SEMARRO-123521 format. One line per 8 residues: number of its first residue (from 1); their letters; for each residue x, z, y of N, C-alpha, C. Coordinates in Angstrom, 2 decimals. Example, Ala and Ser with C-alpha at 12.3 -4.5 7.8 and 13.67 -1.06 7.14 Angstrom:
<romars>
1) as) 13.19/7.80/-5.69/12.30/7.80/-4.50/13.20/7.80/-3.30 | 12.85/7.08/-2.25/13.67/7.14/-1.06/12.90/7.87/0.03
</romars>
This chain:
<romars>
1) mknykdat) -63.04/-34.96/57.43/-63.08/-34.69/56.07/-64.11/-35.61/55.42 | -63.78/-36.23/54.30/-64.71/-37.08/53.63/-65.83/-36.29/52.94 | -66.94/-36.91/52.74/-68.05/-36.21/52.10/-68.20/-36.71/50.66 | -67.94/-35.84/49.76/-68.10/-36.14/48.31/-69.37/-35.43/47.81 | -70.50/-35.92/48.20/-71.81/-35.30/47.92/-71.96/-35.00/46.44 | -72.19/-33.73/46.15/-72.53/-33.24/44.79/-71.35/-33.52/43.78 | -70.14/-33.68/44.28/-69.06/-33.92/43.38/-68.44/-32.58/42.95 | -68.30/-32.37/41.65/-67.76/-31.18/41.07/-66.55/-31.55/40.21
9) ynkvisvl) -65.90/-30.55/39.65/-64.74/-30.85/38.76/-65.17/-31.73/37.58 | -66.33/-31.41/36.99/-66.79/-32.18/35.84/-67.05/-33.64/36.23 | -67.54/-33.90/37.43/-67.76/-35.23/37.94/-66.45/-35.95/38.07 | -65.40/-35.27/38.60/-64.08/-35.83/38.74/-63.56/-36.27/37.37 | -63.71/-35.40/36.38/-63.27/-35.63/35.02/-63.97/-36.87/34.49 | -65.27/-36.95/34.71/-66.07/-38.10/34.27/-65.53/-39.39/34.90 | -65.23/-39.39/36.18/-64.73/-40.57/36.83/-63.31/-40.95/36.35 | -62.48/-39.96/36.08/-61.15/-40.23/35.54/-61.27/-40.84/34.15
17) kefqekyp) -62.20/-40.35/33.34/-62.42/-40.94/32.03/-62.92/-42.38/32.14 | -63.82/-42.63/33.07/-64.30/-44.00/33.33/-63.11/-44.94/33.74 | -62.31/-44.43/34.62/-61.14/-45.25/35.12/-60.24/-45.60/33.89 | -60.00/-44.62/33.10/-59.13/-44.78/31.95/-59.68/-45.80/30.93 | -61.01/-45.74/30.74/-61.64/-46.66/29.80/-61.70/-48.11/30.39 | -61.96/-48.21/31.70/-62.12/-49.48/32.36/-60.79/-50.19/32.55 | -59.72/-49.38/32.85/-58.43/-49.98/33.09/-57.37/-49.30/32.24 | -57.37/-49.62/30.92/-56.39/-48.99/30.05/-54.95/-49.38/30.44
25) rpgipdll) -54.07/-48.42/30.41/-52.68/-48.66/30.78/-51.75/-48.32/29.59 | -51.07/-49.28/29.07/-50.17/-48.99/27.97/-49.04/-48.04/28.44 | -48.75/-47.05/27.65/-47.72/-46.09/27.97/-48.12/-44.93/28.85 | -49.34/-44.97/29.37/-49.78/-43.89/30.21/-50.55/-42.91/29.32 | -50.18/-41.59/29.35/-50.87/-40.65/28.54/-52.33/-40.44/28.97 | -53.10/-39.81/28.17/-54.47/-39.52/28.46/-54.57/-38.70/29.75 | -55.21/-39.22/30.81/-55.31/-38.60/32.09/-55.97/-37.19/31.98 | -56.94/-37.08/31.08/-57.69/-35.86/30.94/-56.82/-34.74/30.38
33) klikqykl) -55.73/-35.06/29.72/-54.79/-34.08/29.24/-53.75/-33.71/30.27 | -53.64/-34.53/31.33/-52.64/-34.30/32.38/-53.14/-33.38/33.52 | -54.46/-33.31/33.71/-54.99/-32.61/34.87/-55.08/-31.13/34.51 | -54.61/-30.31/35.52/-54.63/-28.80/35.29/-55.20/-28.20/36.60 | -55.88/-27.09/36.43/-56.46/-26.36/37.57/-55.58/-25.12/37.89 | -55.50/-24.86/39.17/-54.72/-23.69/39.69/-55.49/-23.03/40.79 | -55.76/-21.71/40.57/-56.45/-20.90/41.57/-55.54/-20.73/42.77 | -56.04/-20.85/43.96/-55.22/-20.74/45.16/-54.84/-19.32/45.47
41) nefnqisq) -55.61/-18.35/44.96/-55.24/-16.96/45.20/-54.38/-16.40/44.10 | -53.93/-17.22/43.16/-53.11/-16.82/42.01/-51.93/-17.72/41.93 | -51.13/-17.76/42.96/-49.96/-18.67/42.94/-49.03/-18.37/41.76 | -49.02/-17.12/41.29/-48.10/-16.77/40.21/-48.42/-17.49/38.90 | -49.56/-18.15/38.84/-49.85/-18.98/37.66/-48.81/-20.03/37.45 | -48.26/-20.53/38.55/-47.32/-21.65/38.48/-45.92/-21.27/38.95 | -45.84/-20.62/40.06/-44.57/-20.18/40.63/-44.86/-19.64/42.03 | -43.83/-19.26/42.72/-44.04/-18.80/44.08/-44.13/-19.97/45.07
49) hwsdfvnp) -43.79/-21.16/44.64/-43.80/-22.28/45.56/-44.38/-23.52/44.86 | -45.28/-24.20/45.55/-45.87/-25.42/45.06/-44.75/-26.48/44.89 | -43.71/-26.33/45.66/-42.64/-27.38/45.67/-41.96/-27.53/44.33 | -42.25/-26.64/43.39/-41.67/-26.84/42.02/-42.27/-28.06/41.36 | -43.44/-28.52/41.87/-44.02/-29.77/41.35/-43.45/-30.94/42.09 | -42.50/-31.63/41.47/-41.82/-32.73/42.15/-42.31/-34.11/41.80 | -43.17/-34.19/40.78/-43.69/-35.49/40.36/-44.77/-36.01/41.32 | -44.98/-37.30/41.29/-46.13/-37.86/42.01/-47.43/-37.54/41.31
57) gvyfifsd) -48.55/-37.77/41.98/-49.85/-37.56/41.33/-50.93/-37.52/42.34 | -52.10/-37.06/41.81/-53.34/-36.97/42.60/-53.77/-35.52/42.51 | -54.29/-35.01/43.65/-54.76/-33.62/43.63/-56.18/-33.57/44.21 | -56.91/-32.60/43.72/-58.33/-32.43/44.10/-58.50/-30.98/44.56 | -58.98/-30.74/45.71/-59.18/-29.45/46.26/-60.72/-29.09/46.18 | -60.96/-27.94/45.54/-62.38/-27.53/45.30/-62.58/-26.15/45.92 | -63.86/-25.89/46.25/-64.23/-24.53/46.69/-64.41/-23.66/45.39 | -64.60/-22.40/45.61/-64.87/-21.51/44.47/-66.20/-21.85/43.78
65) ddellyig) -67.06/-22.52/44.54/-68.40/-22.94/44.04/-68.30/-24.31/43.34 | -67.07/-24.80/43.11/-66.84/-26.08/42.45/-67.23/-27.33/43.26 | -67.29/-27.15/44.60/-67.56/-28.29/45.44/-66.26/-29.02/45.76 | -66.22/-30.34/45.51/-65.02/-31.07/45.86/-64.87/-31.22/47.35 | -63.78/-30.77/47.91/-63.50/-30.74/49.34/-62.61/-31.84/49.79 | -61.64/-32.22/48.90/-60.65/-33.19/49.36/-59.95/-33.83/48.11 | -59.56/-35.08/48.26/-58.80/-35.80/47.28/-57.56/-36.32/47.98 | -56.43/-36.09/47.39/-55.17/-36.56/48.00/-54.21/-37.11/46.93
73) mstsigsr) -53.21/-37.84/47.37/-52.24/-38.42/46.54/-50.88/-38.22/47.24 | -49.82/-38.02/46.42/-48.51/-37.88/46.99/-47.46/-38.30/45.98 | -46.30/-38.65/46.55/-45.11/-38.96/45.67/-44.46/-37.64/45.23 | -44.79/-36.55/45.85/-44.30/-35.18/45.45/-45.49/-34.23/45.65 | -46.25/-34.04/44.61/-47.48/-33.23/44.69/-47.20/-31.82/45.30 | -46.15/-31.22/44.78/-45.85/-29.83/45.25/-45.65/-29.73/46.71 | -44.87/-30.63/47.30/-44.63/-30.61/48.76/-45.92/-30.85/49.53 | -46.76/-31.73/49.01/-48.04/-32.02/49.70/-48.98/-30.85/49.63
81) vnshfgsl) -49.14/-30.27/48.51/-50.07/-29.12/48.38/-49.51/-27.96/49.17 | -48.20/-27.81/49.20/-47.56/-26.75/49.97/-47.83/-26.98/51.49 | -47.90/-28.24/51.93/-48.19/-28.51/53.31/-49.59/-28.10/53.71 | -50.54/-28.09/52.72/-51.89/-27.68/52.96/-51.99/-26.12/52.95 | -51.36/-25.49/51.92/-51.68/-24.10/51.68/-50.48/-23.13/51.76 | -49.30/-23.64/52.00/-48.12/-22.75/52.07/-47.78/-22.20/50.71 | -47.08/-21.08/50.71/-46.61/-20.48/49.46/-47.12/-19.07/49.37 | -46.78/-18.38/48.27/-47.14/-16.99/48.13/-46.56/-16.17/49.25
89) inpktpqw) -45.35/-16.51/49.64/-44.64/-15.78/50.70/-45.28/-16.08/52.07 | -45.70/-17.29/52.28/-46.27/-17.69/53.61/-47.53/-18.49/53.42 | -48.61/-17.88/52.94/-49.88/-18.68/52.74/-50.48/-19.09/54.05 | -51.25/-20.15/53.97/-51.99/-20.62/55.17/-53.28/-21.33/54.73 | -54.18/-21.49/55.66/-55.44/-22.22/55.41/-55.38/-23.46/56.32 | -55.64/-24.65/55.74/-55.58/-25.88/56.56/-56.63/-25.87/57.66 | -56.30/-26.40/58.81/-57.20/-26.46/59.93/-58.53/-27.17/59.58 | -58.40/-28.27/58.77/-59.61/-29.04/58.46/-60.61/-28.19/57.67
97) lqdegkia) -60.12/-27.26/56.89/-61.03/-26.34/56.15/-61.64/-25.36/57.11 | -60.85/-24.83/58.02/-61.33/-23.87/59.00/-62.40/-24.54/59.88 | -62.19/-25.78/60.28/-63.13/-26.51/61.13/-64.47/-26.70/60.44 | -64.43/-26.91/59.12/-65.67/-27.12/58.32/-66.28/-25.80/57.86 | -65.58/-24.68/58.06/-66.11/-23.40/57.58/-66.07/-23.30/56.06 | -65.14/-23.99/55.48/-65.01/-23.97/54.02/-63.81/-23.16/53.57 | -63.84/-22.72/52.31/-62.75/-21.96/51.74/-62.37/-22.63/50.42 | -61.13/-22.99/50.29/-60.66/-23.61/49.02/-60.49/-22.53/47.97
105) gyvailli) -60.92/-22.85/46.81/-60.80/-21.88/45.69/-59.74/-22.26/44.67 | -59.66/-23.56/44.37/-58.66/-24.00/43.43/-58.26/-25.46/43.64 | -57.14/-25.82/43.11/-56.63/-27.18/43.18/-56.51/-27.72/41.74 | -56.97/-28.89/41.49/-56.75/-29.56/40.24/-55.67/-30.60/40.48 | -54.63/-30.55/39.70/-53.47/-31.43/39.89/-53.32/-32.38/38.72 | -53.23/-33.65/39.00/-52.99/-34.65/38.00/-51.59/-35.22/38.21 | -50.63/-34.64/37.47/-49.23/-35.08/37.62/-49.03/-36.40/36.87 | -48.32/-37.32/37.50/-48.03/-38.59/36.88/-46.50/-38.64/36.70
113) dnnhrfea) -46.09/-39.15/35.57/-44.63/-39.32/35.27/-44.04/-40.22/36.33 | -42.80/-39.91/36.78/-42.12/-40.71/37.79/-42.02/-42.19/37.45 | -41.94/-42.52/36.15/-41.87/-43.91/35.75/-43.18/-44.65/35.94 | -44.26/-43.90/36.16/-45.59/-44.57/36.38/-46.16/-44.12/37.71 | -45.29/-43.80/38.70/-45.77/-43.28/39.98/-46.71/-44.24/40.71 | -46.51/-45.54/40.43/-47.33/-46.57/41.08/-48.80/-46.47/40.68 | -49.10/-45.65/39.65/-50.50/-45.51/39.20/-51.30/-44.54/40.08 | -50.59/-43.62/40.76/-51.28/-42.60/41.53/-52.17/-43.13/42.61
121) paiedyvv) -51.72/-44.11/43.43/-52.62/-44.66/44.44/-53.85/-45.34/43.83 | -53.71/-46.03/42.68/-54.83/-46.64/42.09/-55.86/-45.64/41.59 | -55.38/-44.57/41.02/-56.24/-43.53/40.54/-56.98/-42.87/41.71 | -56.25/-42.48/42.75/-56.88/-41.87/43.94/-57.92/-42.78/44.51 | -57.59/-44.06/44.74/-58.55/-45.00/45.37/-59.81/-45.13/44.52 | -59.64/-45.24/43.22/-60.82/-45.37/42.33/-61.70/-44.12/42.42 | -61.15/-42.94/42.32/-61.97/-41.73/42.37/-62.63/-41.57/43.77 | -61.92/-41.83/44.79/-62.50/-41.69/46.16/-63.69/-42.70/46.28
129) cklqekl) -63.47/-43.91/45.88/-64.57/-44.91/45.97/-65.79/-44.57/45.16 | -65.57/-43.96/44.01/-66.68/-43.56/43.15/-67.41/-42.36/43.68 | -66.69/-41.47/44.30/-67.34/-40.14/44.69/-67.74/-40.03/46.12 | -67.16/-40.86/46.99/-67.48/-40.76/48.43/-68.90/-41.16/48.72 | -69.57/-40.39/49.49/-70.94/-40.69/49.87/-70.98/-41.99/50.69 | -71.87/-42.88/50.27/-71.97/-44.15/50.97/-72.62/-43.94/52.34 | -72.13/-44.59/53.35/-72.66/-44.44/54.68/-73.76/-45.43/54.90
</romars>
């Protein structure tokens, strides 16, 4: 698991804003308006299955204490988040969280329109590079 020392949701938002200002993309909506938070113990906020999210994007897994635990990218966000946490019907905890003794509290999902799916890897890489603790 990567170490994002002192990274919180607000820090992620700050880095996304920086990315957007540094690399403006014509036709791409405001990233800060696209990101949404979902509590992991309240799946009914969105549906019974993460797989309803079929768009590409970047996701951020946080603890209940707002500690950034993981950053990921996928061409189908719902399927990827479902692979980590399962569904309301069949919930699970990822092994990497169990190994670290961490508990995920919520996921922030930045959905990208399919026509701009090539932006997701750039956004993920930028945020990871900005937030990852230097070795």
